[in-house]
C-alpha positions, 0 to 999 in steps of 0.5 A: 621776766617783767621789766624791774619785776620786783623779787623779794631779796633773800639773805644770800643777795641782800649779803652780796649788796651790802658793801657796795654803794645804792649806786654803782659805775657800770664797771661796779655793776660789772664786778658786782653782777658778774656781767659783761659790759654787753650783757649790762646793756642789753638788760637796759634795753630791755629795762629789765634793771633800772638805771639813772642817767646823769646826764649825756654819756654817764649813769649808774646803775641801781644795787639793788635791781641788779641784787633782785634780777639776780636773785629771781635768777637763783636756783636752790642747791639739790639737797646731798643724800 
């Protein structure tokens, strides 16, 4: 996947994103995406999610960028017989 590639969010991902603020602290981003801090750091270093540096050590993640990443990896359930 290309860095920060735009993928349209479906209704399920939008519903997931709605209770969270638009900018997430690293702890909130971990809870939102279900990822570890090391995984988030890897995504950040590869520029796969949008983030903002608010000082030398403080950063926040863009909620919609994380939701788009989740939507890109979503697999539809198989139909039941």
